[in-house]
LOBAVEX-504653 format. One record per atom (N, C-alpha, C, O): residue in three letters; residue number from 1; x, y, z; atom name. Coordinates in steps of 0.2 Angstrom, whole numbers, plus 5000, padded with zeros to 4 digits. Example, Ala and Ser with C-alpha at 12.3 -4.5 7.8 and 13.67 -1.06 7.14 Angstrom:
REM residues 2
ATOM code pos   xx   yy   zz site
ATOM  ALA   1 5066 4972 5039    N
ATOM  ALA   1 5062 4978 5039   CA
ATOM  ALA   1 5066 4984 5039    C
ATOM  ALA   1 5071 4983 5042    O
ATOM  SER   2 5064 4989 5035    N
ATOM  SER   2 5068 4995 5036   CA
ATOM  SER   2 5064 5000 5039    C
ATOM  SER   2 5067 5006 5040    O
***
This chain:
REM residues 108
ATOM code pos   xx   yy   zz site
ATOM  MET   1 4857 4900 4882    N
ATOM  MET   1 4863 4897 4886   CA
ATOM  MET   1 4868 4895 4881    C
ATOM  MET   1 4867 4893 4876    O
ATOM  ARG   2 4875 4896 4883    N
ATOM  ARG   2 4880 4895 4879   CA
ATOM  ARG   2 4882 4888 4879    C
ATOM  ARG   2 4882 4884 4884    O
ATOM  LYS   3 4884 4885 4873    N
ATOM  LYS   3 4886 4878 4873   CA
ATOM  LYS   3 4893 4878 4875    C
ATOM  LYS   3 4897 4882 4873    O
ATOM  LYS   4 4894 4873 4879    N
ATOM  LYS   4 4901 4871 4881   CA
ATOM  LYS   4 4905 4868 4876    C
ATOM  LYS   4 4903 4863 4873    O
ATOM  ILE   5 4911 4870 4875    N
ATOM  ILE   5 4915 4867 4870   CA
ATOM  ILE   5 4921 4864 4873    C
ATOM  ILE   5 4924 4867 4878    O
ATOM  ARG   6 4922 4858 4871    N
ATOM  ARG   6 4928 4854 4874   CA
ATOM  ARG   6 4935 4857 4872    C
ATOM  ARG   6 4935 4858 4866    O
ATOM  MET   7 4939 4858 4877    N
ATOM  MET   7 4946 4861 4875   CA
ATOM  MET   7 4949 4857 4870    C
ATOM  MET   7 4953 4859 4865    O
ATOM  SER   8 4949 4850 4870    N
ATOM  SER   8 4952 4846 4865   CA
ATOM  SER   8 4950 4847 4858    C
ATOM  SER   8 4954 4846 4853    O
ATOM  LYS   9 4944 4849 4857    N
ATOM  LYS   9 4942 4851 4850   CA
ATOM  LYS   9 4944 4858 4848    C
ATOM  LYS   9 4944 4859 4842    O
ATOM  VAL  10 4946 4862 4853    N
ATOM  VAL  10 4948 4869 4851   CA
ATOM  VAL  10 4956 4869 4850    C
ATOM  VAL  10 4959 4873 4846    O
ATOM  LEU  11 4960 4865 4854    N
ATOM  LEU  11 4967 4865 4854   CA
ATOM  LEU  11 4970 4862 4848    C
ATOM  LEU  11 4968 4856 4846    O
ATOM  ASP  12 4974 4865 4844    N
ATOM  ASP  12 4978 4862 4839   CA
ATOM  ASP  12 4985 4865 4839    C
ATOM  ASP  12 4986 4870 4843    O
ATOM  GLU  13 4989 4862 4835    N
ATOM  GLU  13 4996 4864 4835   CA
ATOM  GLU  13 4997 4872 4834    C
ATOM  GLU  13 5001 4875 4837    O
ATOM  ARG  14 4993 4874 4829    N
ATOM  ARG  14 4994 4881 4827   CA
ATOM  ARG  14 4992 4886 4833    C
ATOM  ARG  14 4995 4891 4834    O
ATOM  LEU  15 4987 4884 4836    N
ATOM  LEU  15 4984 4888 4842   CA
ATOM  LEU  15 4989 4888 4848    C
ATOM  LEU  15 4991 4893 4851    O
ATOM  ILE  16 4992 4882 4849    N
ATOM  ILE  16 4997 4881 4854   CA
ATOM  ILE  16 5003 4886 4853    C
ATOM  ILE  16 5005 4889 4857    O
ATOM  TYR  17 5006 4885 4847    N
ATOM  TYR  17 5011 4890 4845   CA
ATOM  TYR  17 5010 4897 4845    C
ATOM  TYR  17 5014 4901 4846    O
ATOM  GLU  18 5004 4899 4843    N
ATOM  GLU  18 5002 4906 4843   CA
ATOM  GLU  18 5002 4908 4851    C
ATOM  GLU  18 5005 4914 4852    O
ATOM  ILE  19 4999 4905 4855    N
ATOM  ILE  19 5000 4906 4862   CA
ATOM  ILE  19 5007 4907 4865    C
ATOM  ILE  19 5009 4912 4868    O
ATOM  LEU  20 5011 4902 4863    N
ATOM  LEU  20 5018 4902 4866   CA
ATOM  LEU  20 5022 4907 4862    C
ATOM  LEU  20 5027 4909 4866    O
ATOM  SER  21 5020 4909 4856    N
ATOM  SER  21 5024 4914 4853   CA
ATOM  SER  21 5023 4921 4857    C
ATOM  SER  21 5027 4925 4857    O
ATOM  VAL  22 5017 4922 4859    N
ATOM  VAL  22 5016 4928 4863   CA
ATOM  VAL  22 5019 4928 4870    C
ATOM  VAL  22 5022 4933 4872    O
ATOM  VAL  23 5019 4922 4873    N
ATOM  VAL  23 5023 4921 4879   CA
ATOM  VAL  23 5030 4923 4879    C
ATOM  VAL  23 5033 4926 4883    O
ATOM  GLU  24 5033 4921 4873    N
ATOM  GLU  24 5040 4922 4872   CA
ATOM  GLU  24 5042 4929 4871    C
ATOM  GLU  24 5047 4931 4872    O
ATOM  GLU  25 5037 4933 4869    N
ATOM  GLU  25 5038 4940 4869   CA
ATOM  GLU  25 5038 4944 4875    C
ATOM  GLU  25 5040 4950 4875    O
ATOM  ILE  26 5035 4941 4881    N
ATOM  ILE  26 5035 4945 4887   CA
ATOM  ILE  26 5042 4946 4889    C
ATOM  ILE  26 5046 4942 4890    O
ATOM  PRO  27 5043 4953 4890    N
ATOM  PRO  27 5050 4955 4892   CA
ATOM  PRO  27 5052 4952 4899    C
ATOM  PRO  27 5048 4952 4904    O
ATOM  TYR  28 5059 4952 4900    N
ATOM  TYR  28 5062 4950 4906   CA
ATOM  TYR  28 5059 4955 4912    C
ATOM  TYR  28 5059 4961 4910    O
ATOM  GLY  29 5057 4953 4917    N
ATOM  GLY  29 5055 4958 4923   CA
ATOM  GLY  29 5048 4960 4922    C
ATOM  GLY  29 5046 4965 4925    O
ATOM  ARG  30 5044 4957 4917    N
ATOM  ARG  30 5037 4959 4916   CA
ATOM  ARG  30 5033 4953 4917    C
ATOM  ARG  30 5035 4947 4916    O
ATOM  VAL  31 5026 4954 4918    N
ATOM  VAL  31 5022 4949 4918   CA
ATOM  VAL  31 5016 4950 4913    C
ATOM  VAL  31 5014 4956 4912    O
ATOM  ALA  32 5012 4945 4911    N
ATOM  ALA  32 5006 4946 4907   CA
ATOM  ALA  32 5001 4941 4911    C
ATOM  ALA  32 5003 4937 4914    O
ATOM  SER  33 4995 4943 4910    N
ATOM  SER  33 4989 4939 4912   CA
ATOM  SER  33 4987 4934 4907    C
ATOM  SER  33 4988 4935 4901    O
ATOM  TYR  34 4984 4929 4909    N
ATOM  TYR  34 4981 4924 4904   CA
ATOM  TYR  34 4976 4927 4900    C
ATOM  TYR  34 4976 4926 4894    O
ATOM  GLY  35 4972 4932 4903    N
ATOM  GLY  35 4967 4935 4899   CA
ATOM  GLY  35 4970 4940 4894    C
ATOM  GLY  35 4968 4941 4888    O
ATOM  GLN  36 4976 4943 4895    N
ATOM  GLN  36 4979 4947 4891   CA
ATOM  GLN  36 4982 4944 4885    C
ATOM  GLN  36 4982 4946 4879    O
ATOM  ILE  37 4985 4938 4886    N
ATOM  ILE  37 4987 4933 4881   CA
ATOM  ILE  37 4981 4931 4876    C
ATOM  ILE  37 4982 4931 4870    O
ATOM  ALA  38 4976 4929 4879    N
ATOM  ALA  38 4970 4927 4875   CA
ATOM  ALA  38 4968 4933 4871    C
ATOM  ALA  38 4966 4932 4865    O
ATOM  ARG  39 4968 4939 4874    N
ATOM  ARG  39 4966 4945 4870   CA
ATOM  ARG  39 4971 4946 4864    C
ATOM  ARG  39 4968 4948 4858    O
ATOM  LEU  40 4977 4945 4865    N
ATOM  LEU  40 4982 4947 4860   CA
ATOM  LEU  40 4982 4942 4854    C
ATOM  LEU  40 4984 4943 4848    O
ATOM  ILE  41 4979 4936 4855    N
ATOM  ILE  41 4978 4931 4850   CA
ATOM  ILE  41 4971 4931 4847    C
ATOM  ILE  41 4969 4927 4843    O
ATOM  GLY  42 4967 4936 4849    N
ATOM  GLY  42 4960 4937 4846   CA
ATOM  GLY  42 4955 4932 4849    C
ATOM  GLY  42 4950 4931 4846    O
ATOM  ARG  43 4956 4929 4855    N
ATOM  ARG  43 4952 4925 4859   CA
ATOM  ARG  43 4950 4927 4866    C
ATOM  ARG  43 4952 4924 4871    O
ATOM  ASP  44 4947 4933 4866    N
ATOM  ASP  44 4946 4937 4872   CA
ATOM  ASP  44 4943 4933 4878    C
ATOM  ASP  44 4945 4934 4884    O
ATOM  ARG  45 4939 4928 4877    N
ATOM  ARG  45 4936 4924 4882   CA
ATOM  ARG  45 4939 4917 4883    C
ATOM  ARG  45 4936 4913 4886    O
ATOM  ASN  46 4946 4916 4881    N
ATOM  ASN  46 4949 4910 4882   CA
ATOM  ASN  46 4955 4910 4886    C
ATOM  ASN  46 4960 4907 4885    O
ATOM  ALA  47 4955 4914 4892    N
ATOM  ALA  47 4960 4914 4897   CA
ATOM  ALA  47 4962 4907 4899    C
ATOM  ALA  47 4967 4905 4900    O
ATOM  ARG  48 4957 4903 4901    N
ATOM  ARG  48 4958 4896 4903   CA
ATOM  ARG  48 4961 4892 4898    C
ATOM  ARG  48 4965 4887 4900    O
ATOM  LEU  49 4960 4893 4892    N
ATOM  LEU  49 4963 4889 4887   CA
ATOM  LEU  49 4971 4891 4887    C
ATOM  LEU  49 4975 4886 4886    O
ATOM  VAL  50 4972 4897 4888    N
ATOM  VAL  50 4979 4899 4888   CA
ATOM  VAL  50 4982 4896 4894    C
ATOM  VAL  50 4988 4893 4893    O
ATOM  GLY  51 4979 4895 4900    N
ATOM  GLY  51 4982 4892 4905   CA
ATOM  GLY  51 4983 4884 4904    C
ATOM  GLY  51 4988 4882 4906    O
ATOM  LYS  52 4979 4881 4900    N
ATOM  LYS  52 4979 4874 4899   CA
ATOM  LYS  52 4985 4873 4894    C
ATOM  LYS  52 4989 4869 4895    O
ATOM  VAL  53 4986 4877 4889    N
ATOM  VAL  53 4992 4877 4885   CA
ATOM  VAL  53 4999 4878 4889    C
ATOM  VAL  53 5003 4874 4888    O
ATOM  LEU  54 4999 4883 4893    N
ATOM  LEU  54 5005 4884 4897   CA
ATOM  LEU  54 5006 4878 4902    C
ATOM  LEU  54 5012 4877 4903    O
ATOM  SER  55 5001 4875 4904    N
ATOM  SER  55 5002 4869 4909   CA
ATOM  SER  55 5006 4863 4905    C
ATOM  SER  55 5009 4859 4908    O
ATOM  MET  56 5006 4863 4898    N
ATOM  MET  56 5009 4858 4894   CA
ATOM  MET  56 5015 4861 4890    C
ATOM  MET  56 5017 4857 4886    O
ATOM  SER  57 5017 4867 4892    N
ATOM  SER  57 5022 4870 4887   CA
ATOM  SER  57 5029 4866 4887    C
ATOM  SER  57 5032 4867 4882    O
ATOM  GLU  58 5030 4862 4892    N
ATOM  GLU  58 5037 4859 4892   CA
ATOM  GLU  58 5037 4854 4887    C
ATOM  GLU  58 5043 4852 4885    O
ATOM  HIS  59 5032 4852 4884    N
ATOM  HIS  59 5032 4847 4878   CA
ATOM  HIS  59 5033 4851 4871    C
ATOM  HIS  59 5034 4848 4866    O
ATOM  TYR  60 5034 4858 4871    N
ATOM  TYR  60 5035 4861 4865   CA
ATOM  TYR  60 5041 4865 4865    C
ATOM  TYR  60 5043 4868 4860    O
ATOM  GLY  61 5045 4866 4871    N
ATOM  GLY  61 5051 4869 4871   CA
ATOM  GLY  61 5051 4873 4877    C
ATOM  GLY  61 5048 4872 4882    O
ATOM  ASP  62 5056 4878 4877    N
ATOM  ASP  62 5058 4882 4883   CA
ATOM  ASP  62 5055 4889 4882    C
ATOM  ASP  62 5057 4893 4879    O
ATOM  TYR  63 5049 4890 4886    N
ATOM  TYR  63 5046 4896 4886   CA
ATOM  TYR  63 5046 4900 4893    C
ATOM  TYR  63 5045 4896 4898    O
ATOM  PRO  64 5046 4906 4893    N
ATOM  PRO  64 5045 4909 4900   CA
ATOM  PRO  64 5038 4910 4903    C
ATOM  PRO  64 5036 4915 4904    O
ATOM  CYS  65 5035 4904 4904    N
ATOM  CYS  65 5029 4903 4906   CA
ATOM  CYS  65 5028 4906 4913    C
ATOM  CYS  65 5022 4908 4916    O
ATOM  HIS  66 5034 4907 4917    N
ATOM  HIS  66 5033 4909 4924   CA
ATOM  HIS  66 5031 4917 4924    C
ATOM  HIS  66 5029 4919 4929    O
ATOM  ARG  67 5031 4920 4918    N
ATOM  ARG  67 5030 4927 4917   CA
ATOM  ARG  67 5022 4928 4916    C
ATOM  ARG  67 5020 4934 4915    O
ATOM  VAL  68 5018 4923 4917    N
ATOM  VAL  68 5011 4923 4916   CA
ATOM  VAL  68 5007 4922 4923    C
ATOM  VAL  68 5009 4916 4926    O
ATOM  VAL  69 5003 4926 4925    N
ATOM  VAL  69 4999 4926 4931   CA
ATOM  VAL  69 4992 4927 4929    C
ATOM  VAL  69 4990 4929 4924    O
ATOM  ASN  70 4988 4927 4934    N
ATOM  ASN  70 4981 4928 4933   CA
ATOM  ASN  70 4980 4936 4933    C
ATOM  ASN  70 4984 4939 4935    O
ATOM  GLY  71 4974 4938 4931    N
ATOM  GLY  71 4973 4945 4931   CA
ATOM  GLY  71 4974 4949 4937    C
ATOM  GLY  71 4975 4955 4937    O
ATOM  ALA  72 4973 4946 4943    N
ATOM  ALA  72 4974 4949 4950   CA
ATOM  ALA  72 4982 4949 4952    C
ATOM  ALA  72 4984 4952 4957    O
ATOM  GLY  73 4986 4945 4948    N
ATOM  GLY  73 4993 4945 4949   CA
ATOM  GLY  73 4995 4938 4953    C
ATOM  GLY  73 5000 4938 4955    O
ATOM  ARG  74 4990 4934 4954    N
ATOM  ARG  74 4991 4928 4958   CA
ATOM  ARG  74 4995 4923 4953    C
ATOM  ARG  74 4994 4922 4947    O
ATOM  THR  75 5000 4919 4956    N
ATOM  THR  75 5004 4914 4953   CA
ATOM  THR  75 5000 4908 4952    C
ATOM  THR  75 4995 4907 4955    O
ATOM  ALA  76 5002 4904 4948    N
ATOM  ALA  76 4999 4897 4947   CA
ATOM  ALA  76 4999 4893 4953    C
ATOM  ALA  76 5005 4892 4956    O
ATOM  PRO  77 4994 4890 4955    N
ATOM  PRO  77 4994 4886 4961   CA
ATOM  PRO  77 4999 4880 4962    C
ATOM  PRO  77 5001 4878 4967    O
ATOM  HIS  78 5000 4877 4956    N
ATOM  HIS  78 5005 4871 4956   CA
ATOM  HIS  78 5011 4872 4953    C
ATOM  HIS  78 5015 4868 4951    O
ATOM  PHE  79 5013 4879 4952    N
ATOM  PHE  79 5020 4880 4949   CA
ATOM  PHE  79 5024 4882 4954    C
ATOM  PHE  79 5026 4888 4955    O
ATOM  TRP  80 5027 4877 4957    N
ATOM  TRP  80 5032 4879 4963   CA
ATOM  TRP  80 5038 4882 4960    C
ATOM  TRP  80 5041 4880 4955    O
ATOM  GLY  81 5040 4888 4963    N
ATOM  GLY  81 5046 4891 4961   CA
ATOM  GLY  81 5044 4897 4956    C
ATOM  GLY  81 5049 4901 4954    O
ATOM  GLN  82 5038 4898 4954    N
ATOM  GLN  82 5036 4903 4950   CA
ATOM  GLN  82 5038 4910 4953    C
ATOM  GLN  82 5041 4915 4950    O
ATOM  ARG  83 5036 4911 4959    N
ATOM  ARG  83 5037 4917 4963   CA
ATOM  ARG  83 5045 4919 4963    C
ATOM  ARG  83 5047 4924 4961    O
ATOM  GLU  84 5049 4914 4964    N
ATOM  GLU  84 5056 4915 4965   CA
ATOM  GLU  84 5059 4917 4958    C
ATOM  GLU  84 5063 4921 4958    O
ATOM  LEU  85 5057 4914 4953    N
ATOM  LEU  85 5059 4915 4946   CA
ATOM  LEU  85 5057 4923 4945    C
ATOM  LEU  85 5061 4926 4942    O
ATOM  LEU  86 5051 4925 4946    N
ATOM  LEU  86 5049 4932 4945   CA
ATOM  LEU  86 5053 4937 4949    C
ATOM  LEU  86 5055 4942 4947    O
ATOM  GLU  87 5054 4935 4956    N
ATOM  GLU  87 5058 4939 4960   CA
ATOM  GLU  87 5065 4940 4958    C
ATOM  GLU  87 5068 4945 4958    O
ATOM  GLU  88 5068 4934 4955    N
ATOM  GLU  88 5075 4935 4952   CA
ATOM  GLU  88 5075 4940 4946    C
ATOM  GLU  88 5081 4943 4945    O
ATOM  GLU  89 5070 4941 4943    N
ATOM  GLU  89 5069 4946 4937   CA
ATOM  GLU  89 5068 4953 4940    C
ATOM  GLU  89 5067 4957 4936    O
ATOM  GLY  90 5067 4954 4946    N
ATOM  GLY  90 5065 4960 4949   CA
ATOM  GLY  90 5058 4962 4950    C
ATOM  GLY  90 5056 4967 4952    O
ATOM  VAL  91 5054 4957 4948    N
ATOM  VAL  91 5046 4958 4949   CA
ATOM  VAL  91 5045 4958 4957    C
ATOM  VAL  91 5047 4954 4960    O
ATOM  ARG  92 5041 4963 4959    N
ATOM  ARG  92 5039 4964 4966   CA
ATOM  ARG  92 5032 4961 4967    C
ATOM  ARG  92 5028 4962 4963    O
ATOM  PHE  93 5031 4959 4973    N
ATOM  PHE  93 5025 4956 4975   CA
ATOM  PHE  93 5022 4961 4981    C
ATOM  PHE  93 5025 4964 4984    O
ATOM  LYS  94 5015 4961 4981    N
ATOM  LYS  94 5012 4965 4986   CA
ATOM  LYS  94 5011 4961 4992    C
ATOM  LYS  94 5013 4955 4992    O
ATOM  GLU  95 5009 4964 4998    N
ATOM  GLU  95 5009 4961 5004   CA
ATOM  GLU  95 5004 4955 5004    C
ATOM  GLU  95 5005 4950 5007    O
ATOM  ASN  96 4999 4955 4999    N
ATOM  ASN  96 4994 4949 4999   CA
ATOM  ASN  96 4997 4943 4995    C
ATOM  ASN  96 4993 4938 4993    O
ATOM  GLY  97 5003 4944 4992    N
ATOM  GLY  97 5006 4938 4989   CA
ATOM  GLY  97 5005 4939 4981    C
ATOM  GLY  97 5008 4934 4977    O
ATOM  CYS  98 5002 4944 4979    N
ATOM  CYS  98 5001 4945 4971   CA
ATOM  CYS  98 5006 4949 4968    C
ATOM  CYS  98 5009 4954 4972    O
ATOM  VAL  99 5007 4948 4962    N
ATOM  VAL  99 5012 4952 4958   CA
ATOM  VAL  99 5009 4959 4958    C
ATOM  VAL  99 5003 4960 4958    O
ATOM  ASP 100 5013 4964 4959    N
ATOM  ASP 100 5011 4971 4958   CA
ATOM  ASP 100 5010 4973 4951    C
ATOM  ASP 100 5014 4975 4947    O
ATOM  MET 101 5004 4971 4948    N
ATOM  MET 101 5002 4972 4941   CA
ATOM  MET 101 5003 4979 4939    C
ATOM  MET 101 5004 4980 4933    O
ATOM  LYS 102 5001 4984 4943    N
ATOM  LYS 102 5002 4991 4941   CA
ATOM  LYS 102 5009 4993 4939    C
ATOM  LYS 102 5009 4997 4934    O
ATOM  HIS 103 5014 4990 4942    N
ATOM  HIS 103 5020 4992 4940   CA
ATOM  HIS 103 5024 4987 4936    C
ATOM  HIS 103 5029 4988 4932    O
ATOM  PHE 104 5022 4980 4935    N
ATOM  PHE 104 5025 4975 4932   CA
ATOM  PHE 104 5022 4972 4926    C
ATOM  PHE 104 5024 4967 4923    O
ATOM  GLN 105 5016 4974 4925    N
ATOM  GLN 105 5012 4971 4919   CA
ATOM  GLN 105 5015 4973 4913    C
ATOM  GLN 105 5016 4979 4912    O
ATOM  TRP 106 5016 4969 4908    N
ATOM  TRP 106 5018 4970 4901   CA
ATOM  TRP 106 5013 4974 4898    C
ATOM  TRP 106 5008 4973 4897    O
ATOM  GLU 107 5016 4980 4895    N
ATOM  GLU 107 5012 4984 4891   CA
ATOM  GLU 107 5014 4983 4884    C
ATOM  GLU 107 5018 4986 4881    O
ATOM  GLU 108 5010 4978 4881    N
ATOM  GLU 108 5012 4976 4874   CA
ATOM  GLU 108 5011 4981 4869    C
ATOM  GLU 108 5012 4979 4863    O
***
């Protein structure tokens, strides 16, 4: 059985800025998934940690967090306006309301 690790013990300033620096690299008109960002920082199984950091990002500066969605292309449930911001950048959504990841996912 895997031991549960509290996020507060894992989060530190270095990790926060590592995540935010990847988010900063997502190009205009593209999206990345939480899991993709976790993989890019060498923490493959920490997609939720990425989400937690992004939920607090306003405390660290101005980052394009609206460009991060889940692996299926769903927007964040409490991020009002995320879809509109993405559509302003030309990102298209499928009929089910998810980002068309096949065409708009960032190929890092």
